[in-house]
ModelCIF file with pLDDT and N, C-alpha, C, O atoms, coordinates in Angstrom:
data_MODEL
#
_entry.id   MODEL 
#
_entity.id                         1 
_entity.type                       polymer 
_entity.pdbx_number_of_molecules   1 
#
_entity_poly.entity_id                      1 
_entity_poly.type                           'polypeptide(L)' 
_entity_poly.nstd_linkage                   no 
_entity_poly.nstd_monomer                   no 
_entity_poly.pdbx_seq_one_letter_code       MTKAELLQFYTTFTPNTDPGEYGYLFYELPQGLSELCRLIKCQLIHPTMIKK 
_entity_poly.pdbx_seq_one_letter_code_can   MTKAELLQFYTTFTPNTDPGEYGYLFYELPQGLSELCRLIKCQLIHPTMIKK 
_entity_poly.pdbx_strand_id                 A 
#
loop_
_entity_poly_seq.entity_id 
_entity_poly_seq.num 
_entity_poly_seq.mon_id 
_entity_poly_seq.hetero 
1 1  MET n 
1 2  THR n 
1 3  LYS n 
1 4  ALA n 
1 5  GLU n 
1 6  LEU n 
1 7  LEU n 
1 8  GLN n 
1 9  PHE n 
1 10 TYR n 
1 11 THR n 
1 12 THR n 
1 13 PHE n 
1 14 THR n 
1 15 PRO n 
1 16 ASN n 
1 17 THR n 
1 18 ASP n 
1 19 PRO n 
1 20 GLY n 
1 21 GLU n 
1 22 TYR n 
1 23 GLY n 
1 24 TYR n 
1 25 LEU n 
1 26 PHE n 
1 27 TYR n 
1 28 GLU n 
1 29 LEU n 
1 30 PRO n 
1 31 GLN n 
1 32 GLY n 
1 33 LEU n 
1 34 SER n 
1 35 GLU n 
1 36 LEU n 
1 37 CYS n 
1 38 ARG n 
1 39 LEU n 
1 40 ILE n 
1 41 LYS n 
1 42 CYS n 
1 43 GLN n 
1 44 LEU n 
1 45 ILE n 
1 46 HIS n 
1 47 PRO n 
1 48 THR n 
1 49 MET n 
1 50 ILE n 
1 51 LYS n 
1 52 LYS n 
#
_struct_asym.id          A 
_struct_asym.entity_id   1 
#
loop_
_ma_qa_metric.id 
_ma_qa_metric.mode 
_ma_qa_metric.name 
_ma_qa_metric.software_group_id 
_ma_qa_metric.type 
1 global pLDDT . pLDDT 
2 local  pLDDT . pLDDT 
#
_ma_qa_metric_global.metric_id      1 
_ma_qa_metric_global.metric_value   89.04 
_ma_qa_metric_global.model_id       1 
_ma_qa_metric_global.ordinal_id     1 
#
loop_
_ma_qa_metric_local.label_asym_id 
_ma_qa_metric_local.label_comp_id 
_ma_qa_metric_local.label_seq_id 
_ma_qa_metric_local.metric_id 
_ma_qa_metric_local.metric_value 
_ma_qa_metric_local.model_id 
_ma_qa_metric_local.ordinal_id 
A MET 1  2 87.00 1 1  
A THR 2  2 94.00 1 2  
A LYS 3  2 94.00 1 3  
A ALA 4  2 93.00 1 4  
A GLU 5  2 94.00 1 5  
A LEU 6  2 93.00 1 6  
A LEU 7  2 90.00 1 7  
A GLN 8  2 92.00 1 8  
A PHE 9  2 93.00 1 9  
A TYR 10 2 90.00 1 10 
A THR 11 2 88.00 1 11 
A THR 12 2 91.00 1 12 
A PHE 13 2 91.00 1 13 
A THR 14 2 93.00 1 14 
A PRO 15 2 94.00 1 15 
A ASN 16 2 94.00 1 16 
A THR 17 2 93.00 1 17 
A ASP 18 2 95.00 1 18 
A PRO 19 2 94.00 1 19 
A GLY 20 2 95.00 1 20 
A GLU 21 2 96.00 1 21 
A TYR 22 2 95.00 1 22 
A GLY 23 2 92.00 1 23 
A TYR 24 2 95.00 1 24 
A LEU 25 2 93.00 1 25 
A PHE 26 2 89.00 1 26 
A TYR 27 2 90.00 1 27 
A GLU 28 2 91.00 1 28 
A LEU 29 2 91.00 1 29 
A PRO 30 2 92.00 1 30 
A GLN 31 2 89.00 1 31 
A GLY 32 2 93.00 1 32 
A LEU 33 2 92.00 1 33 
A SER 34 2 95.00 1 34 
A GLU 35 2 95.00 1 35 
A LEU 36 2 92.00 1 36 
A CYS 37 2 91.00 1 37 
A ARG 38 2 90.00 1 38 
A LEU 39 2 90.00 1 39 
A ILE 40 2 88.00 1 40 
A LYS 41 2 85.00 1 41 
A CYS 42 2 84.00 1 42 
A GLN 43 2 84.00 1 43 
A LEU 44 2 78.00 1 44 
A ILE 45 2 80.00 1 45 
A HIS 46 2 78.00 1 46 
A PRO 47 2 80.00 1 47 
A THR 48 2 81.00 1 48 
A MET 49 2 77.00 1 49 
A ILE 50 2 78.00 1 50 
A LYS 51 2 75.00 1 51 
A LYS 52 2 63.00 1 52 
#
loop_
_atom_site.group_PDB 
_atom_site.id 
_atom_site.type_symbol 
_atom_site.label_atom_id 
_atom_site.label_alt_id 
_atom_site.label_comp_id 
_atom_site.label_asym_id 
_atom_site.label_entity_id 
_atom_site.label_seq_id 
_atom_site.pdbx_PDB_ins_code 
_atom_site.Cartn_x 
_atom_site.Cartn_y 
_atom_site.Cartn_z 
_atom_site.occupancy 
_atom_site.B_iso_or_equiv 
_atom_site.pdbx_formal_charge 
_atom_site.auth_seq_id 
_atom_site.auth_comp_id 
_atom_site.auth_asym_id 
_atom_site.auth_atom_id 
_atom_site.pdbx_PDB_model_num 
ATOM 1   N N  . MET A 1 1  ? 0.880   -1.221 -0.084 1.00 87.00 ? 1  MET A N  1 
ATOM 2   C CA . MET A 1 1  ? 0.056   -0.023 0.060  1.00 87.00 ? 1  MET A CA 1 
ATOM 3   C C  . MET A 1 1  ? 1.018   1.375  0.025  1.00 87.00 ? 1  MET A C  1 
ATOM 4   O O  . MET A 1 1  ? 2.019   1.602  0.704  1.00 87.00 ? 1  MET A O  1 
ATOM 5   N N  . THR A 1 2  ? 0.434   2.151  -0.898 1.00 94.00 ? 2  THR A N  1 
ATOM 6   C CA . THR A 1 2  ? 1.516   3.517  -0.926 1.00 94.00 ? 2  THR A CA 1 
ATOM 7   C C  . THR A 1 2  ? 0.789   4.218  0.408  1.00 94.00 ? 2  THR A C  1 
ATOM 8   O O  . THR A 1 2  ? -0.207  3.885  1.051  1.00 94.00 ? 2  THR A O  1 
ATOM 9   N N  . LYS A 1 3  ? 1.811   5.437  0.555  1.00 94.00 ? 3  LYS A N  1 
ATOM 10  C CA . LYS A 1 3  ? 1.622   6.180  1.633  1.00 94.00 ? 3  LYS A CA 1 
ATOM 11  C C  . LYS A 1 3  ? 0.257   6.982  1.476  1.00 94.00 ? 3  LYS A C  1 
ATOM 12  O O  . LYS A 1 3  ? -0.456  7.361  2.406  1.00 94.00 ? 3  LYS A O  1 
ATOM 13  N N  . ALA A 1 4  ? -0.006  7.197  -0.128 1.00 93.00 ? 4  ALA A N  1 
ATOM 14  C CA . ALA A 1 4  ? -1.447  7.842  -0.356 1.00 93.00 ? 4  ALA A CA 1 
ATOM 15  C C  . ALA A 1 4  ? -2.484  6.895  -0.029 1.00 93.00 ? 4  ALA A C  1 
ATOM 16  O O  . ALA A 1 4  ? -3.288  7.425  0.738  1.00 93.00 ? 4  ALA A O  1 
ATOM 17  N N  . GLU A 1 5  ? -2.781  5.716  -0.305 1.00 94.00 ? 5  GLU A N  1 
ATOM 18  C CA . GLU A 1 5  ? -3.506  4.833  -0.138 1.00 94.00 ? 5  GLU A CA 1 
ATOM 19  C C  . GLU A 1 5  ? -3.690  4.746  1.340  1.00 94.00 ? 5  GLU A C  1 
ATOM 20  O O  . GLU A 1 5  ? -4.844  4.707  1.767  1.00 94.00 ? 5  GLU A O  1 
ATOM 21  N N  . LEU A 1 6  ? -2.771  4.715  2.099  1.00 93.00 ? 6  LEU A N  1 
ATOM 22  C CA . LEU A 1 6  ? -2.921  4.415  3.688  1.00 93.00 ? 6  LEU A CA 1 
ATOM 23  C C  . LEU A 1 6  ? -3.772  5.779  4.148  1.00 93.00 ? 6  LEU A C  1 
ATOM 24  O O  . LEU A 1 6  ? -4.795  5.831  4.831  1.00 93.00 ? 6  LEU A O  1 
ATOM 25  N N  . LEU A 1 7  ? -3.088  6.748  3.609  1.00 90.00 ? 7  LEU A N  1 
ATOM 26  C CA . LEU A 1 7  ? -3.688  8.137  4.080  1.00 90.00 ? 7  LEU A CA 1 
ATOM 27  C C  . LEU A 1 7  ? -5.280  8.209  3.912  1.00 90.00 ? 7  LEU A C  1 
ATOM 28  O O  . LEU A 1 7  ? -6.121  8.540  4.747  1.00 90.00 ? 7  LEU A O  1 
ATOM 29  N N  . GLN A 1 8  ? -5.466  7.734  2.369  1.00 92.00 ? 8  GLN A N  1 
ATOM 30  C CA . GLN A 1 8  ? -6.899  7.706  2.434  1.00 92.00 ? 8  GLN A CA 1 
ATOM 31  C C  . GLN A 1 8  ? -7.931  6.612  2.937  1.00 92.00 ? 8  GLN A C  1 
ATOM 32  O O  . GLN A 1 8  ? -9.157  6.716  2.964  1.00 92.00 ? 8  GLN A O  1 
ATOM 33  N N  . PHE A 1 9  ? -7.076  5.444  3.363  1.00 93.00 ? 9  PHE A N  1 
ATOM 34  C CA . PHE A 1 9  ? -8.091  4.279  4.161  1.00 93.00 ? 9  PHE A CA 1 
ATOM 35  C C  . PHE A 1 9  ? -8.200  4.836  5.517  1.00 93.00 ? 9  PHE A C  1 
ATOM 36  O O  . PHE A 1 9  ? -9.274  4.729  6.109  1.00 93.00 ? 9  PHE A O  1 
ATOM 37  N N  . TYR A 1 10 ? -7.025  5.520  6.163  1.00 90.00 ? 10 TYR A N  1 
ATOM 38  C CA . TYR A 1 10 ? -7.433  5.958  7.447  1.00 90.00 ? 10 TYR A CA 1 
ATOM 39  C C  . TYR A 1 10 ? -8.169  7.158  7.597  1.00 90.00 ? 10 TYR A C  1 
ATOM 40  O O  . TYR A 1 10 ? -8.545  7.427  8.738  1.00 90.00 ? 10 TYR A O  1 
ATOM 41  N N  . THR A 1 11 ? -8.478  8.015  6.572  1.00 88.00 ? 11 THR A N  1 
ATOM 42  C CA . THR A 1 11 ? -9.436  9.131  6.676  1.00 88.00 ? 11 THR A CA 1 
ATOM 43  C C  . THR A 1 11 ? -10.785 9.136  6.112  1.00 88.00 ? 11 THR A C  1 
ATOM 44  O O  . THR A 1 11 ? -11.521 10.117 6.010  1.00 88.00 ? 11 THR A O  1 
ATOM 45  N N  . THR A 1 12 ? -11.048 7.842  5.731  1.00 91.00 ? 12 THR A N  1 
ATOM 46  C CA . THR A 1 12 ? -12.411 7.769  5.193  1.00 91.00 ? 12 THR A CA 1 
ATOM 47  C C  . THR A 1 12 ? -13.128 6.826  6.273  1.00 91.00 ? 12 THR A C  1 
ATOM 48  O O  . THR A 1 12 ? -12.704 5.835  6.867  1.00 91.00 ? 12 THR A O  1 
ATOM 49  N N  . PHE A 1 13 ? -14.635 7.627  6.331  1.00 91.00 ? 13 PHE A N  1 
ATOM 50  C CA . PHE A 1 13 ? -15.331 6.944  7.078  1.00 91.00 ? 13 PHE A CA 1 
ATOM 51  C C  . PHE A 1 13 ? -15.883 5.381  6.737  1.00 91.00 ? 13 PHE A C  1 
ATOM 52  O O  . PHE A 1 13 ? -15.816 4.910  5.602  1.00 91.00 ? 13 PHE A O  1 
ATOM 53  N N  . THR A 1 14 ? -16.335 4.786  7.683  1.00 93.00 ? 14 THR A N  1 
ATOM 54  C CA . THR A 1 14 ? -16.938 3.406  7.353  1.00 93.00 ? 14 THR A CA 1 
ATOM 55  C C  . THR A 1 14 ? -18.278 3.222  7.752  1.00 93.00 ? 14 THR A C  1 
ATOM 56  O O  . THR A 1 14 ? -18.642 4.052  8.585  1.00 93.00 ? 14 THR A O  1 
ATOM 57  N N  . PRO A 1 15 ? -19.139 2.378  7.411  1.00 94.00 ? 15 PRO A N  1 
ATOM 58  C CA . PRO A 1 15 ? -20.495 2.225  8.010  1.00 94.00 ? 15 PRO A CA 1 
ATOM 59  C C  . PRO A 1 15 ? -20.332 2.334  9.695  1.00 94.00 ? 15 PRO A C  1 
ATOM 60  O O  . PRO A 1 15 ? -21.206 2.897  10.354 1.00 94.00 ? 15 PRO A O  1 
ATOM 61  N N  . ASN A 1 16 ? -19.419 1.885  10.175 1.00 94.00 ? 16 ASN A N  1 
ATOM 62  C CA . ASN A 1 16 ? -19.368 2.003  11.705 1.00 94.00 ? 16 ASN A CA 1 
ATOM 63  C C  . ASN A 1 16 ? -18.831 3.075  12.229 1.00 94.00 ? 16 ASN A C  1 
ATOM 64  O O  . ASN A 1 16 ? -18.890 3.276  13.442 1.00 94.00 ? 16 ASN A O  1 
ATOM 65  N N  . THR A 1 17 ? -18.224 3.924  11.375 1.00 93.00 ? 17 THR A N  1 
ATOM 66  C CA . THR A 1 17 ? -17.431 5.194  12.018 1.00 93.00 ? 17 THR A CA 1 
ATOM 67  C C  . THR A 1 17 ? -18.285 6.298  11.378 1.00 93.00 ? 17 THR A C  1 
ATOM 68  O O  . THR A 1 17 ? -18.125 7.402  11.900 1.00 93.00 ? 17 THR A O  1 
ATOM 69  N N  . ASP A 1 18 ? -19.206 6.236  10.306 1.00 95.00 ? 18 ASP A N  1 
ATOM 70  C CA . ASP A 1 18 ? -19.701 7.395  9.812  1.00 95.00 ? 18 ASP A CA 1 
ATOM 71  C C  . ASP A 1 18 ? -20.490 8.277  11.010 1.00 95.00 ? 18 ASP A C  1 
ATOM 72  O O  . ASP A 1 18 ? -21.116 7.696  11.896 1.00 95.00 ? 18 ASP A O  1 
ATOM 73  N N  . PRO A 1 19 ? -20.411 9.479  10.953 1.00 94.00 ? 19 PRO A N  1 
ATOM 74  C CA . PRO A 1 19 ? -21.194 10.187 12.163 1.00 94.00 ? 19 PRO A CA 1 
ATOM 75  C C  . PRO A 1 19 ? -22.477 10.692 11.443 1.00 94.00 ? 19 PRO A C  1 
ATOM 76  O O  . PRO A 1 19 ? -23.223 11.336 12.180 1.00 94.00 ? 19 PRO A O  1 
ATOM 77  N N  . GLY A 1 20 ? -22.847 10.551 10.289 1.00 95.00 ? 20 GLY A N  1 
ATOM 78  C CA . GLY A 1 20 ? -24.087 10.703 9.809  1.00 95.00 ? 20 GLY A CA 1 
ATOM 79  C C  . GLY A 1 20 ? -24.354 12.132 9.818  1.00 95.00 ? 20 GLY A C  1 
ATOM 80  O O  . GLY A 1 20 ? -23.574 12.954 9.336  1.00 95.00 ? 20 GLY A O  1 
ATOM 81  N N  . GLU A 1 21 ? -25.623 12.464 10.448 1.00 96.00 ? 21 GLU A N  1 
ATOM 82  C CA . GLU A 1 21 ? -26.230 13.783 10.585 1.00 96.00 ? 21 GLU A CA 1 
ATOM 83  C C  . GLU A 1 21 ? -25.315 14.835 11.658 1.00 96.00 ? 21 GLU A C  1 
ATOM 84  O O  . GLU A 1 21 ? -25.406 16.061 11.720 1.00 96.00 ? 21 GLU A O  1 
ATOM 85  N N  . TYR A 1 22 ? -24.468 13.981 12.417 1.00 95.00 ? 22 TYR A N  1 
ATOM 86  C CA . TYR A 1 22 ? -23.425 14.632 13.532 1.00 95.00 ? 22 TYR A CA 1 
ATOM 87  C C  . TYR A 1 22 ? -22.255 14.956 12.733 1.00 95.00 ? 22 TYR A C  1 
ATOM 88  O O  . TYR A 1 22 ? -21.487 15.605 13.443 1.00 95.00 ? 22 TYR A O  1 
ATOM 89  N N  . GLY A 1 23 ? -21.795 14.789 11.587 1.00 92.00 ? 23 GLY A N  1 
ATOM 90  C CA . GLY A 1 23 ? -20.687 15.199 11.110 1.00 92.00 ? 23 GLY A CA 1 
ATOM 91  C C  . GLY A 1 23 ? -20.223 16.532 11.064 1.00 92.00 ? 23 GLY A C  1 
ATOM 92  O O  . GLY A 1 23 ? -19.032 16.801 10.909 1.00 92.00 ? 23 GLY A O  1 
ATOM 93  N N  . TYR A 1 24 ? -21.344 17.594 11.226 1.00 95.00 ? 24 TYR A N  1 
ATOM 94  C CA . TYR A 1 24 ? -20.997 18.884 11.495 1.00 95.00 ? 24 TYR A CA 1 
ATOM 95  C C  . TYR A 1 24 ? -20.122 19.082 12.836 1.00 95.00 ? 24 TYR A C  1 
ATOM 96  O O  . TYR A 1 24 ? -19.505 20.144 12.921 1.00 95.00 ? 24 TYR A O  1 
ATOM 97  N N  . LEU A 1 25 ? -20.024 18.228 13.805 1.00 93.00 ? 25 LEU A N  1 
ATOM 98  C CA . LEU A 1 25 ? -19.440 18.757 15.032 1.00 93.00 ? 25 LEU A CA 1 
ATOM 99  C C  . LEU A 1 25 ? -18.139 18.323 14.749 1.00 93.00 ? 25 LEU A C  1 
ATOM 100 O O  . LEU A 1 25 ? -17.418 18.571 15.716 1.00 93.00 ? 25 LEU A O  1 
ATOM 101 N N  . PHE A 1 26 ? -17.463 17.722 13.735 1.00 89.00 ? 26 PHE A N  1 
ATOM 102 C CA . PHE A 1 26 ? -16.013 17.474 13.477 1.00 89.00 ? 26 PHE A CA 1 
ATOM 103 C C  . PHE A 1 26 ? -15.750 18.953 12.857 1.00 89.00 ? 26 PHE A C  1 
ATOM 104 O O  . PHE A 1 26 ? -14.630 19.320 13.211 1.00 89.00 ? 26 PHE A O  1 
ATOM 105 N N  . TYR A 1 27 ? -16.256 19.712 12.229 1.00 90.00 ? 27 TYR A N  1 
ATOM 106 C CA . TYR A 1 27 ? -15.695 20.991 11.718 1.00 90.00 ? 27 TYR A CA 1 
ATOM 107 C C  . TYR A 1 27 ? -15.060 21.747 12.646 1.00 90.00 ? 27 TYR A C  1 
ATOM 108 O O  . TYR A 1 27 ? -14.262 22.547 12.157 1.00 90.00 ? 27 TYR A O  1 
ATOM 109 N N  . GLU A 1 28 ? -15.159 21.753 13.882 1.00 91.00 ? 28 GLU A N  1 
ATOM 110 C CA . GLU A 1 28 ? -14.708 22.680 14.841 1.00 91.00 ? 28 GLU A CA 1 
ATOM 111 C C  . GLU A 1 28 ? -13.309 21.822 15.498 1.00 91.00 ? 28 GLU A C  1 
ATOM 112 O O  . GLU A 1 28 ? -12.441 22.402 16.150 1.00 91.00 ? 28 GLU A O  1 
ATOM 113 N N  . LEU A 1 29 ? -13.290 20.654 15.254 1.00 91.00 ? 29 LEU A N  1 
ATOM 114 C CA . LEU A 1 29 ? -12.110 19.920 15.729 1.00 91.00 ? 29 LEU A CA 1 
ATOM 115 C C  . LEU A 1 29 ? -10.679 20.504 15.470 1.00 91.00 ? 29 LEU A C  1 
ATOM 116 O O  . LEU A 1 29 ? -10.586 21.123 14.409 1.00 91.00 ? 29 LEU A O  1 
ATOM 117 N N  . PRO A 1 30 ? -9.566  20.428 16.223 1.00 92.00 ? 30 PRO A N  1 
ATOM 118 C CA . PRO A 1 30 ? -8.196  20.792 15.502 1.00 92.00 ? 30 PRO A CA 1 
ATOM 119 C C  . PRO A 1 30 ? -7.927  19.803 14.293 1.00 92.00 ? 30 PRO A C  1 
ATOM 120 O O  . PRO A 1 30 ? -8.347  18.647 14.239 1.00 92.00 ? 30 PRO A O  1 
ATOM 121 N N  . GLN A 1 31 ? -7.279  20.343 13.482 1.00 89.00 ? 31 GLN A N  1 
ATOM 122 C CA . GLN A 1 31 ? -6.807  19.562 12.305 1.00 89.00 ? 31 GLN A CA 1 
ATOM 123 C C  . GLN A 1 31 ? -5.408  18.913 12.668 1.00 89.00 ? 31 GLN A C  1 
ATOM 124 O O  . GLN A 1 31 ? -5.137  17.870 12.074 1.00 89.00 ? 31 GLN A O  1 
ATOM 125 N N  . GLY A 1 32 ? -4.588  19.359 13.478 1.00 93.00 ? 32 GLY A N  1 
ATOM 126 C CA . GLY A 1 32 ? -3.320  18.845 14.030 1.00 93.00 ? 32 GLY A CA 1 
ATOM 127 C C  . GLY A 1 32 ? -3.506  17.679 14.851 1.00 93.00 ? 32 GLY A C  1 
ATOM 128 O O  . GLY A 1 32 ? -4.601  17.388 15.332 1.00 93.00 ? 32 GLY A O  1 
ATOM 129 N N  . LEU A 1 33 ? -2.396  16.965 15.030 1.00 92.00 ? 33 LEU A N  1 
ATOM 130 C CA . LEU A 1 33 ? -2.513  15.541 15.651 1.00 92.00 ? 33 LEU A CA 1 
ATOM 131 C C  . LEU A 1 33 ? -2.353  15.916 17.070 1.00 92.00 ? 33 LEU A C  1 
ATOM 132 O O  . LEU A 1 33 ? -3.073  15.393 17.920 1.00 92.00 ? 33 LEU A O  1 
ATOM 133 N N  . SER A 1 34 ? -1.315  16.926 17.427 1.00 95.00 ? 34 SER A N  1 
ATOM 134 C CA . SER A 1 34 ? -1.006  17.228 18.659 1.00 95.00 ? 34 SER A CA 1 
ATOM 135 C C  . SER A 1 34 ? -1.898  18.110 19.273 1.00 95.00 ? 34 SER A C  1 
ATOM 136 O O  . SER A 1 34 ? -1.971  18.127 20.501 1.00 95.00 ? 34 SER A O  1 
ATOM 137 N N  . GLU A 1 35 ? -2.683  18.948 18.485 1.00 95.00 ? 35 GLU A N  1 
ATOM 138 C CA . GLU A 1 35 ? -3.843  19.652 19.102 1.00 95.00 ? 35 GLU A CA 1 
ATOM 139 C C  . GLU A 1 35 ? -5.087  18.725 19.579 1.00 95.00 ? 35 GLU A C  1 
ATOM 140 O O  . GLU A 1 35 ? -5.669  18.886 20.651 1.00 95.00 ? 35 GLU A O  1 
ATOM 141 N N  . LEU A 1 36 ? -5.383  17.799 18.685 1.00 92.00 ? 36 LEU A N  1 
ATOM 142 C CA . LEU A 1 36 ? -6.487  17.061 19.030 1.00 92.00 ? 36 LEU A CA 1 
ATOM 143 C C  . LEU A 1 36 ? -6.047  16.002 20.105 1.00 92.00 ? 36 LEU A C  1 
ATOM 144 O O  . LEU A 1 36 ? -6.823  15.316 20.770 1.00 92.00 ? 36 LEU A O  1 
ATOM 145 N N  . CYS A 1 37 ? -4.786  15.984 20.162 1.00 91.00 ? 37 CYS A N  1 
ATOM 146 C CA . CYS A 1 37 ? -4.290  15.029 21.482 1.00 91.00 ? 37 CYS A CA 1 
ATOM 147 C C  . CYS A 1 37 ? -4.544  15.771 22.673 1.00 91.00 ? 37 CYS A C  1 
ATOM 148 O O  . CYS A 1 37 ? -5.197  15.280 23.593 1.00 91.00 ? 37 CYS A O  1 
ATOM 149 N N  . ARG A 1 38 ? -4.046  16.979 22.717 1.00 90.00 ? 38 ARG A N  1 
ATOM 150 C CA . ARG A 1 38 ? -4.237  17.995 23.772 1.00 90.00 ? 38 ARG A CA 1 
ATOM 151 C C  . ARG A 1 38 ? -5.768  18.281 24.212 1.00 90.00 ? 38 ARG A C  1 
ATOM 152 O O  . ARG A 1 38 ? -6.026  18.461 25.402 1.00 90.00 ? 38 ARG A O  1 
ATOM 153 N N  . LEU A 1 39 ? -6.782  18.318 23.215 1.00 90.00 ? 39 LEU A N  1 
ATOM 154 C CA . LEU A 1 39 ? -8.141  18.416 23.609 1.00 90.00 ? 39 LEU A CA 1 
ATOM 155 C C  . LEU A 1 39 ? -8.742  17.152 24.109 1.00 90.00 ? 39 LEU A C  1 
ATOM 156 O O  . LEU A 1 39 ? -9.708  17.222 24.868 1.00 90.00 ? 39 LEU A O  1 
ATOM 157 N N  . ILE A 1 40 ? -8.222  15.923 23.726 1.00 88.00 ? 40 ILE A N  1 
ATOM 158 C CA . ILE A 1 40 ? -8.779  14.692 24.326 1.00 88.00 ? 40 ILE A CA 1 
ATOM 159 C C  . ILE A 1 40 ? -8.246  14.712 25.751 1.00 88.00 ? 40 ILE A C  1 
ATOM 160 O O  . ILE A 1 40 ? -9.017  14.346 26.638 1.00 88.00 ? 40 ILE A O  1 
ATOM 161 N N  . LYS A 1 41 ? -6.903  15.134 26.102 1.00 85.00 ? 41 LYS A N  1 
ATOM 162 C CA . LYS A 1 41 ? -6.292  14.962 27.270 1.00 85.00 ? 41 LYS A CA 1 
ATOM 163 C C  . LYS A 1 41 ? -7.130  15.957 28.296 1.00 85.00 ? 41 LYS A C  1 
ATOM 164 O O  . LYS A 1 41 ? -7.237  15.674 29.489 1.00 85.00 ? 41 LYS A O  1 
ATOM 165 N N  . CYS A 1 42 ? -7.555  16.827 27.874 1.00 84.00 ? 42 CYS A N  1 
ATOM 166 C CA . CYS A 1 42 ? -8.401  17.904 28.682 1.00 84.00 ? 42 CYS A CA 1 
ATOM 167 C C  . CYS A 1 42 ? -9.766  17.152 28.938 1.00 84.00 ? 42 CYS A C  1 
ATOM 168 O O  . CYS A 1 42 ? -10.283 17.403 30.027 1.00 84.00 ? 42 CYS A O  1 
ATOM 169 N N  . GLN A 1 43 ? -10.316 16.427 28.258 1.00 84.00 ? 43 GLN A N  1 
ATOM 170 C CA . GLN A 1 43 ? -11.606 15.849 28.294 1.00 84.00 ? 43 GLN A CA 1 
ATOM 171 C C  . GLN A 1 43 ? -11.716 14.749 29.037 1.00 84.00 ? 43 GLN A C  1 
ATOM 172 O O  . GLN A 1 43 ? -12.839 14.550 29.501 1.00 84.00 ? 43 GLN A O  1 
ATOM 173 N N  . LEU A 1 44 ? -10.568 13.684 29.378 1.00 78.00 ? 44 LEU A N  1 
ATOM 174 C CA . LEU A 1 44 ? -10.648 12.735 30.015 1.00 78.00 ? 44 LEU A CA 1 
ATOM 175 C C  . LEU A 1 44 ? -10.166 12.696 31.330 1.00 78.00 ? 44 LEU A C  1 
ATOM 176 O O  . LEU A 1 44 ? -9.077  13.237 31.520 1.00 78.00 ? 44 LEU A O  1 
ATOM 177 N N  . ILE A 1 45 ? -10.762 12.153 32.319 1.00 80.00 ? 45 ILE A N  1 
ATOM 178 C CA . ILE A 1 45 ? -10.196 12.156 33.516 1.00 80.00 ? 45 ILE A CA 1 
ATOM 179 C C  . ILE A 1 45 ? -10.111 10.604 33.978 1.00 80.00 ? 45 ILE A C  1 
ATOM 180 O O  . ILE A 1 45 ? -11.082 9.849  34.017 1.00 80.00 ? 45 ILE A O  1 
ATOM 181 N N  . HIS A 1 46 ? -8.899  10.291 34.291 1.00 78.00 ? 46 HIS A N  1 
ATOM 182 C CA . HIS A 1 46 ? -8.391  8.978  34.804 1.00 78.00 ? 46 HIS A CA 1 
ATOM 183 C C  . HIS A 1 46 ? -8.691  8.706  36.054 1.00 78.00 ? 46 HIS A C  1 
ATOM 184 O O  . HIS A 1 46 ? -8.236  9.440  36.930 1.00 78.00 ? 46 HIS A O  1 
ATOM 185 N N  . PRO A 1 47 ? -9.581  7.513  36.421 1.00 80.00 ? 47 PRO A N  1 
ATOM 186 C CA . PRO A 1 47 ? -9.781  7.183  37.733 1.00 80.00 ? 47 PRO A CA 1 
ATOM 187 C C  . PRO A 1 47 ? -8.741  7.502  38.870 1.00 80.00 ? 47 PRO A C  1 
ATOM 188 O O  . PRO A 1 47 ? -9.142  7.849  39.981 1.00 80.00 ? 47 PRO A O  1 
ATOM 189 N N  . THR A 1 48 ? -7.610  7.400  38.628 1.00 81.00 ? 48 THR A N  1 
ATOM 190 C CA . THR A 1 48 ? -6.477  7.426  39.568 1.00 81.00 ? 48 THR A CA 1 
ATOM 191 C C  . THR A 1 48 ? -6.517  9.090  39.970 1.00 81.00 ? 48 THR A C  1 
ATOM 192 O O  . THR A 1 48 ? -6.267  9.467  41.115 1.00 81.00 ? 48 THR A O  1 
ATOM 193 N N  . MET A 1 49 ? -6.826  9.914  38.993 1.00 77.00 ? 49 MET A N  1 
ATOM 194 C CA . MET A 1 49 ? -6.734  11.394 39.145 1.00 77.00 ? 49 MET A CA 1 
ATOM 195 C C  . MET A 1 49 ? -7.785  12.099 39.968 1.00 77.00 ? 49 MET A C  1 
ATOM 196 O O  . MET A 1 49 ? -7.791  13.282 40.307 1.00 77.00 ? 49 MET A O  1 
ATOM 197 N N  . ILE A 1 50 ? -8.793  11.031 40.264 1.00 78.00 ? 50 ILE A N  1 
ATOM 198 C CA . ILE A 1 50 ? -9.835  11.407 41.156 1.00 78.00 ? 50 ILE A CA 1 
ATOM 199 C C  . ILE A 1 50 ? -9.629  11.280 42.588 1.00 78.00 ? 50 ILE A C  1 
ATOM 200 O O  . ILE A 1 50 ? -9.390  10.174 43.072 1.00 78.00 ? 50 ILE A O  1 
ATOM 201 N N  . LYS A 1 51 ? -9.713  12.495 43.419 1.00 75.00 ? 51 LYS A N  1 
ATOM 202 C CA . LYS A 1 51 ? -9.363  12.365 44.992 1.00 75.00 ? 51 LYS A CA 1 
ATOM 203 C C  . LYS A 1 51 ? -10.655 11.844 45.401 1.00 75.00 ? 51 LYS A C  1 
ATOM 204 O O  . LYS A 1 51 ? -11.760 12.169 44.965 1.00 75.00 ? 51 LYS A O  1 
ATOM 205 N N  . LYS A 1 52 ? -10.328 10.863 46.433 1.00 63.00 ? 52 LYS A N  1 
ATOM 206 C CA . LYS A 1 52 ? -11.452 10.250 47.241 1.00 63.00 ? 52 LYS A CA 1 
ATOM 207 C C  . LYS A 1 52 ? -11.574 10.707 48.452 1.00 63.00 ? 52 LYS A C  1 
ATOM 208 O O  . LYS A 1 52 ? -12.458 10.272 49.190 1.00 63.00 ? 52 LYS A O  1 
#
């Protein structure tokens, strides 16, 4: 598989991943991987980080 084919494969929705009518929610997400990772890290709380 060429690099272009791999990129096409991993950036194309499948029936299981297609957001359908909620696709517009993806428009405001960061385009860069590092920015996207930072966003995810800010949204997730690991159970070990919760003080009991």
